[in-house]
C-alpha positions in Angstrom: 0.0 0.0 0.0 1.4 3.4 -1.0 1.8 6.3 1.5 -1.0 8.2 -0.1 -3.3 5.2 0.2 -2.4 4.8 3.9 -3.2 8.4 4.5 -6.6 8.0 2.8 -7.3 4.9 5.0 -6.3 6.7 8.2 -8.0 10.0 7.4 -11.7 9.3 7.7 -13.1 12.7 8.7 -15.4 14.5 6.3 -13.7 17.2 4.2 -15.6 20.0 5.9 -14.2 18.8 9.3 -10.6 19.0 8.0 -11.2 22.4 6.4 -12.8 23.7 9.6 -9.9 22.6 11.8 -7.3 24.0 9.3 -9.3 27.3 9.2 -9.4 27.5 13.0 -5.7 26.8 13.3 -4.8 29.4 10.6 -7.1 32.0 12.2 -5.5 31.4 15.6 -2.0 31.8 14.1 -3.0 34.9 12.2 -4.7 36.6 15.1 -2.2 35.8 17.9 1.1 35.5 16.1 1.2 37.1 12.7 -0.8 40.3 13.4 1.1 41.2 16.7 4.4 40.5 14.9 3.4 42.7 12.0 2.2 45.4 14.5 5.7 45.5 16.1 7.4 46.1 12.8 4.8 48.6 11.7 5.1 50.7 14.9 8.9 50.5 14.7 8.9 51.9 11.1 6.1 54.4 11.7 8.3 57.4 11.5 10.6 56.0 8.8 13.7 53.9 8.6 15.9 56.7 9.9 14.0 56.9 13.2 14.1 53.1 13.4 17.9 53.1 13.1 18.2 55.9 15.6 16.3 53.9 18.2 18.9 51.1 17.8 21.9 53.4 17.7 21.0 55.2 20.9 23.7 54.4 23.6 21.4 52.9 26.1 19.9 50.6 23.4 23.3 49.5 22.2 24.3 48.8 25.8 21.2 46.7 26.2 21.8 44.8 23.0 25.4 44.0 24.0 24.4 42.9 27.5 21.8 40.6 26.1 24.3 39.0 23.8 26.9 38.7 26.5 24.4 37.1 28.9 23.4 34.6 26.3 27.0 33.9 25.3 27.8 33.0 28.9 24.6 31.2 30.0 24.1 29.0 27.0 27.6 27.3 27.0 27.3 26.8 30.8 23.9 25.2 30.4 25.2 23.1 27.6 27.8 21.6 29.9 25.4 21.3 32.9 22.6 19.9 30.7 24.7 17.2 29.1 26.2 16.2 32.4 22.7 16.1 34.1 21.2 14.2 31.2 24.1 11.7 31.1 23.8 11.1 34.9 20.0 10.6 34.8 19.8 8.6 31.6 22.8 6.3 32.0 23.0 5.5 35.7 20.8 4.2 38.5 21.4 5.7 42.0 19.7 7.0 45.1 18.2 10.4 44.7 17.8 10.1 40.9 14.1 11.2 41.1 15.1 14.1 43.3 17.8 15.2 40.7 15.2 15.0 38.0 12.8 17.1 40.0 15.6 19.7 40.5 16.2 19.8 36.7 12.5 20.6 36.2 12.3 23.1 39.1 12.8 26.2 36.9 9.7 25.2 34.9 7.5 25.3 38.0 9.0 28.3 39.7 8.0 31.8 38.6 11.0 33.7 37.1 10.2 36.6 39.5 10.6 34.2 42.4 13.8 32.9 41.0 15.1 36.5 40.9 14.0 37.1 44.5 15.9 33.9 45.5 19.2 35.5 44.2 18.4 38.8 45.9 17.9 36.8 49.2 21.2 35.1 48.8 23.4 37.8 47.3 21.6 41.1 48.1 22.9 43.7 50.5 20.8 42.2 53.3 21.1 38.6 52.0 22.9 35.6 53.4 26.2 36.4 51.6 25.6 40.1 51.2 27.8 41.4 54.0 30.7 39.1 53.0 30.4 40.2 49.3 30.3 43.8 50.4 33.5 43.4 52.5 35.3 41.9 49.5 33.9 44.5 47.0 32.1 41.8 45.0 28.9 42.9 43.3 26.4 40.3 42.1 23.0 41.8 42.5 22.4 44.9 40.3 25.3 43.8 38.1 26.1 41.5 35.3 26.9 38.4 37.4 23.3 38.4 38.9 21.8 38.8 35.4 23.8 35.8 34.2 22.9 33.7 37.3 19.2 34.4 36.9 19.3 33.6 33.2 21.2 30.3 33.8 18.5 29.3 36.4 15.5 29.9 34.1 17.2 28.3 31.0 18.8 25.3 32.7 16.1 22.7 31.9 15.9 23.2 28.1 19.0 21.2 27.1 18.7 18.6 29.8 15.1 18.0 29.1 15.8 17.5 25.3 18.6 15.0 26.0 17.2 12.9 28.9 14.4 11.1 27.0 16.7 10.7 23.9 19.5 9.1 25.9 17.0 6.9 27.8 15.6 5.6 24.5 19.0 4.9 23.0 20.1 2.8 26.1 23.7 1.9 27.0 24.5 -0.8 24.5 26.7 1.2 22.2 28.6 2.8 25.0 29.2 -0.5 26.7 30.4 -2.0 23.4 32.9 0.8 22.9 34.3 0.4 26.5 34.6 -3.3 26.0 36.6 -2.6 22.8 39.0 -0.4 24.8 37.7 3.1 24.3 38.2 5.6 27.1 35.3 7.5 28.7 36.0 10.6 26.6 36.4 8.6 23.4 33.1 6.9 24.1 31.3 10.2 24.6 32.9 11.9 21.7 32.6 9.1 19.1 29.5 7.2 20.2 27.2 9.3 22.5 27.6 12.7 20.9 26.8 11.7 17.3 23.7 10.0 18.6 22.4 13.0 20.5 23.7 15.8 18.3 20.3 16.9 16.9 18.6 16.9 20.3 21.6 18.8 21.6 21.4 21.4 18.9 17.6 21.8 19.3 18.1 22.3 23.1 20.8 24.9 22.6 18.5 26.8 20.2 15.6 26.8 22.7 18.0 27.8 25.5 19.4 30.7 23.6 16.0 32.0 22.6 14.8 32.0 26.2 18.1 33.5 27.4 17.7 36.5 25.1 14.0 37.0 25.9 14.0 36.5 29.7 12.3 39.3 31.5 11.0 38.4 35.0 14.1 37.0 36.8 16.4 39.5 35.1 14.1 42.4 36.0 14.4 41.6 39.7 18.2 41.3 39.9 19.2 44.0 37.4 18.2 47.1 39.2 17.2 48.7 35.9 20.3 50.8 35.7 20.2 52.4 32.2 23.2 51.8 30.1 24.6 49.2 32.5 22.2 46.4 33.7 19.3 46.7 31.3 18.9 43.9 28.8 16.8 44.3 25.6 13.4 43.3 27.2 14.0 45.6 30.1 15.0 48.4 27.8 11.8 48.0 25.8 9.7 48.3 28.9 11.5 51.5 30.0 11.2 53.1 26.6 7.5 52.2 26.4 6.7 53.5 29.9 8.4 56.8 28.8 6.2 57.0 25.7 9.1 56.5 23.4 7.1 54.1 21.3 9.2 54.2 18.1 12.4 53.5 20.0 10.7 50.8 22.1 9.3 49.0 19.1 12.6 49.3 17.3 14.4 47.3 20.0 11.4 45.0 20.2 11.6 44.4 16.5 15.2 43.4 16.8 14.2 40.8 19.5 11.5 39.6 17.1 14.0 39.3 14.3 16.3 37.2 16.6 13.3 35.0 17.4 12.5 34.5 13.7 16.1 33.6 13.0 15.9 31.1 15.9 12.7 29.7 14.3 14.4 29.3 11.0 17.4 27.6 12.5 15.1 25.3 14.4 13.2 24.4 11.3 16.4 23.6 9.4 17.6 21.4 12.2 14.4 19.5 12.3 14.4 19.1 8.5 18.0 17.8 8.4 17.2 15.4 11.3 14.2 14.1 9.5 16.3 13.6 6.3 19.0 11.8 8.2 16.4 9.5 9.9 14.8 8.8 6.5 18.1 8.0 4.9 19.0 5.7 7.8 15.6 4.0 7.5 16.0 3.5 3.7 19.3 1.7 4.1 19.1 -2.1 3.8 20.2 -3.9 7.0 23.2 -5.5 5.3 24.9 -2.2 4.3 26.0 -1.0 7.8 27.5 -4.4 8.5 29.4 -4.5 5.1 30.7 -1.0 5.7 32.0 -2.0 9.2 33.7 -5.1 7.8 35.3 -3.1 5.0 36.7 -0.7 7.6 
């Protein structure tokens, strides 16, 4: 039976039902995604392209852009290391406290970002647990870049780990154990066996982590102090400009965030497409070919 015939057998709804569902989905996407996105760019360009560029060139805006990129550049690699380590530990080993560790990985999903920011204020603020010691040693975390990075790491931590844990669990340990039996070291096993198997999930998790890191507002708002030109990220800068009725400048920076989101979406789609092609190519291979290739090597 061809694929088209299978689809015809599986799809038994009346045509009007399919068209209605498709229409509802398209209307939802148009109303809640496309129109707001178009409104952002329309408002940003309302006074011309020159005013749009001026909103991005303004010193405070440029500082917010740089701080957002710096924060993402620090948080994403750290979460990459932490996420892979957590996923490896949870998926490959059995130990006491495994369920508790899994709960800790999911904790940022259940805690409000504002609460996460308050936790860091309680720990590192002037009246916090470590505040007096930090003040004595002239170390500033809250209302400075370290606090912003810590808050961003907290809210983005689960994305990479949560992409990898089910993937590693589904793959099992057989290939790693075979590599170790053949004399591979732990690093060689990870680099040549585990990493190729999880690369698409890893890339996908990094994309999601980066998108959240650049767009985080709640936790960063609490720990930043809203110091213009110093501790404002792009989302915070948009809020300040909008509250000051500088709508063109606010929407200019917001449009840049939207463009970054669209680029992230395109990269995500390309990754999914390449992954599907790779999976399809692997499924089309006859079972003898991998064995012949290994014997030839």
